[in-house]
N, C-alpha and C positions, 0 to 999 in steps of 0.2 A: 675370885670361883670361876665367875664366867668364864674367862680369857683363859683358862688353864682348861674348863673343857674343849674350848673352841679350840685349843692349841692339840688337845690330845687327837681328836676328833680329825682335824686336819692332817695330822702325823700321819693315823691309821688309814686313813684314803690314800693318803701317797702312796705309803705302802703297799697297801691292797693292789693298786691299781697298777703298780710295778710288775707283779709276774704276769698278770693278763695280757701286757703289750708284747709279750714273747713267745706267748702259744697262742692256739688259736680261740678265739673268743666267741665260737659258737658252739652251743650243745649237741647232745645227737637229736634233739628235736628240731632243730633250726633256729631256736633261739638265741638272741645275743647274751652270755653270761655278763658281759660288762654292762647294758643298760639294766640285768638281774642285781648286778652288784650294786651299781645307782640309787635303785628302785628301794635297795635294803638298808642303804647309807638314808635315805629319807625316813624310813620306816622300817621296823623288822617284819619281814614276813611279804612284803610288799614284792621281794625279787624273785620269791618262791611263787607266788603267786603267779608272775609274769611268764617264770619257766613250764608251769603249767597250762598257759592259753589264758589265763585270767577265768571269766565263765563264772560259775557261781561262788559264794563266799564260802562253802565250804571246803574251795580246793586251795585258803588262805591257812597256814599253819597258824592253828590257833593259839600254844600257848605261844608261839615266838611274837603273833601280831598282839594279844593283849596284853602281855605283861611287858611291851613295849610303850606301854603308858607309864609304868613306873620309874620315876627319877631316879638316878645313878645305877639301876639296876636294867629298864629297858634302854636308857640311854645313858653310856655310850656303850656299856656289854653287850648287851643283844644285839644292839647296831653292828657291831663291828662282828659277831657270833653270824648273823643272817649275810652279813658280805661276804663273808671269808665261803660260807657255805655254797652261796649263788655263784660266787667268783669261780667254783670248783666244781660247778653245775651239779650239788646238791639240791636237793628239795629236802630239809631236814627239819623234825619240829622239835629234836633233843637239842638241849642250853645249853651244850657242852661242846665245844672244837672237839672234834677228832674222834668224837664218843663213836660212830660210824666202825672207824678203821680199827680203833682200840678193841673191838668188841665188847662195851660196856654200854651199849646204847641201851634206853629203855625198848625193849622190844612191842610195845603197845606202839610207839610213836613212829609216823612213819620216815624212811629213810631209802630216798629214789635219787640212783647218780644218774647223770643224764651226758657226762663226759662223754664222744664221740671213741669208738675204737683208734687204734693207731696203726 
């Protein structure tokens, strides 16, 4: 079981890392989306906190951070969701990938795109 989870995480990390190599890895606020992605892989919410410039604990997406401690939901699901958000320079406390783009995001949750204009 542990080997299977480790394999899924390794594949996710590999797949998430590939798109960031082809595009600029700096968000509009000057922070590295690649570093934020790796922090999110460490624990959901840490990458978003990095993108917001660290500071107070209130800047951490609370849902992602606390639900990240739940086995099989927080890890690996929220780890991957958080890594995708930060790789795309999004600070998002929604628990679904692409909820903001699809227009189905919870309006009470924060969602800020920090991708630089091209």
